[in-house]
Structures are given as structure tokens and as C-alpha cells.
Phi, psi and omega in degrees: 000316179301320183292330180301318182263353162297328181294329178298317179294325176299318178297318180299311182295320181288322188287335181262026173284182189283351178264103186244184185263117169306154185292320185232148182301325182291353180269358177288147182302145180278337181237155181287132174262102186296323181294312181294321178296321177297322178296315180299313180295323177299316180297314182289323181292317180297316180296322176295317179289320180295324180289316174302320184290324178296318182292319185287318194254342183236304185296315184259013187306310183261013182266148180277126178285134181228179174295150180301134182208169188248162185220124176265100181243032182296336181254005182294132180048033177052036178070007175298325175303318181292324179293326177293319178299311183299316179298311181304316185284329177298309186294323177294315170305311182303310183297317185293314182299308183291329176297316178295320180291322180292336177278358183096002175294138182286164187305310185302310179289324182293325179289326180290317185265331183266322189298318183280001187309317181303319180282324180297317183293321188269341182298317177303330179296317181287328178289317173303314179308315181294352185253002183234148194299313181278012181228207178163151180290125184250115171301324182292322171300317177297321178296315181291322180297318182297316183294323178298309178291322182296322179299319179295309186296315183300312184293321180290323179290323182273316190248350182062026181191170179256094180284326178245121179258147167267133184225167182225146169220153187224136172213129183304135180274159177290353184261353191306325183264010184275332186208142178296337182297340182263009177107144181253006170205171183307318185293310181297323181296323177304326184269322194262339187265096174296341179290345183267353184264142172225134178245145190231142160255116185252110188257137181279120179293326179296317177290320180292315183276341185053038178246122172295348180287337182266133185301143185292344183262357187272125180240156167247142191233135178245122191242153176230127177220184174202159185225163175072025182254128175254299177261174186297320182247333180206170181259158181289158176263332180226147173217118182057042175080005180237151177299136179266136180302144174291137179229125175291127176266122181208153181273155177233134175242130193227144176236126186205176169264165178206173178240127171266101184290344179289345180264006177257114184276154173200146177278344185269126184298319185291328177291319181297318176304313180295315179300320177291328182293308184287346178290349175288339192244147174290129179280140184301127176210161168308150184212154170258133181237139170236130177216162185286347182268310186256359181070216181270134178215154181261129177250106188310322177211115182250129177214000000 
């Protein structure tokens, strides 16, 4: 579980590298910059090798190797884990594609070699899982990985831009202090407490409506989260020798606004760098939430 969201930190660091997304397609270089391309390939290859090395020599170091097997985790964490997989694959493909384009690689080749990166990077995780006792190869994780990379590639192929972005938001949950399974400090809870994660599809209103009256940076966002989860499939009945309180496990569906910072132009490099960095995250806005426990509720500020 920890490694899944360690991947998120990797996405943040990789996506905020010097290779960002130009604002418009015509701003891509007309000629191939071989030096920059070599740097991009080195970064991506190094990240891939580092990830495989981490799996082989650290993550699975004390795990018992078994015959390759499968694991049905389709209901685990009310599918928040799957949303995380899709988000990671989307962002990895996003970064790889635009890094290649910024090096002067044409659209067709950048999409061919960069678009599937999210799936390529995450597939070894599933294969390794299938070889160790406490894990297992999950087809549902693979489907989520494919959907994430596919969302990026489909939009780039059809529209030459990302009209719908995948984004992430985090807020410490009220359950964090109930059980050590959700982390024993703030850093662990960021990775282990799925109750605190929300994943968004953020769609650009200007592009959808084709109206110049709507700001180019304004998006409408549809979010998915869940609450009341301690373990993957069910919650404990006892903890440290005492009865554990009952928690309703339920999904949350959200509607809110958002900002696409990639559509805000600036002549300053450091500002563009900052905008690319924060565009991984959903911007805090009021939201409407629906869940099976509380029905429809208004959230004055959701992040």
C-alpha cells in the first residue's frame, strides 16, 4: 500500500521537472533537440530502473516468494485504490508525452512512446505482486492503470490537448487517530489513510461550452472519495483488546469548480514552473457532496 502512494510523490517530483507542457501546440519546437531528448530519456529510464530496484531489493526484501498467483481486490477500499492507480498512470503518461514534445519530438512519436508510459511504469508492480505471498496480481489494478493512460492518450489523439484532467486532493480524515493501520504520524497517514484521498475528473468549461465568456482556466470537477475505512475489505471488531467502534463504509460523490493552471500564461519561467506543479492538485472550492449516509450536503470549502 505504501508503495502505491510513494508513486504519487514520484509523479509530483517528475511532473515538476524542467520539462513542462507548453501552453499551445504551436509553441512546441519545430526541430528535435537531441541533447534535451537524451536528458528526457535518461530521466525516464533512470526512474524506471530505480522503481524496479526498489521493488526487488527493498519492498519485497523480506517477503516470501511463491508461484505466480492472482488477487481479487475489486472491492478493496471501496475502489479508492483503483482511482489512485488510474491517477498515477494518467500523470505519468502526461509527463512523459509533454517531456518528449518539449524536446521537439513530433506528436505521433511522442504519443506512441510517451503515452503508454503510465501503463509501462505500473505493470511491473503488478507482476511483482503476483510473485509474493502477501500480494497477488490484480487485473483490476491493470484495468485502472490502462484507463488512466488511455484517458490521456485518447484526448491527446482526438483533441490535441487535455480537456479533462485527472487531479488529486488530500485532507486529513477524522479516522486517522482511531487505528495505527491509518498511520502513526502525518506522513504515514498521507500514504495509508485512503479516507483522506479524493480523485477528480476536472473538465474545462471554456472548451466544453465553446464560449469565450467563460474564463479559459475555469473547470468543473467531479470527485470520488470514501469514508469509514480501516482495513481493505472490512473494519476490525476489536483493537488493542477493546471493542472497536462501528464505522459506516460509504462512497462520496462530489461536484465542484476547479482551476486549470496550465491555461494561465506567464512570461516568467518560475511562475510557469509553479503553475505546472500545483496543477496536479484540485484547487479548493465549495462543493456539493452526495453519500448514502448523509444524502446531499453542501461543503463550504472542499480540499
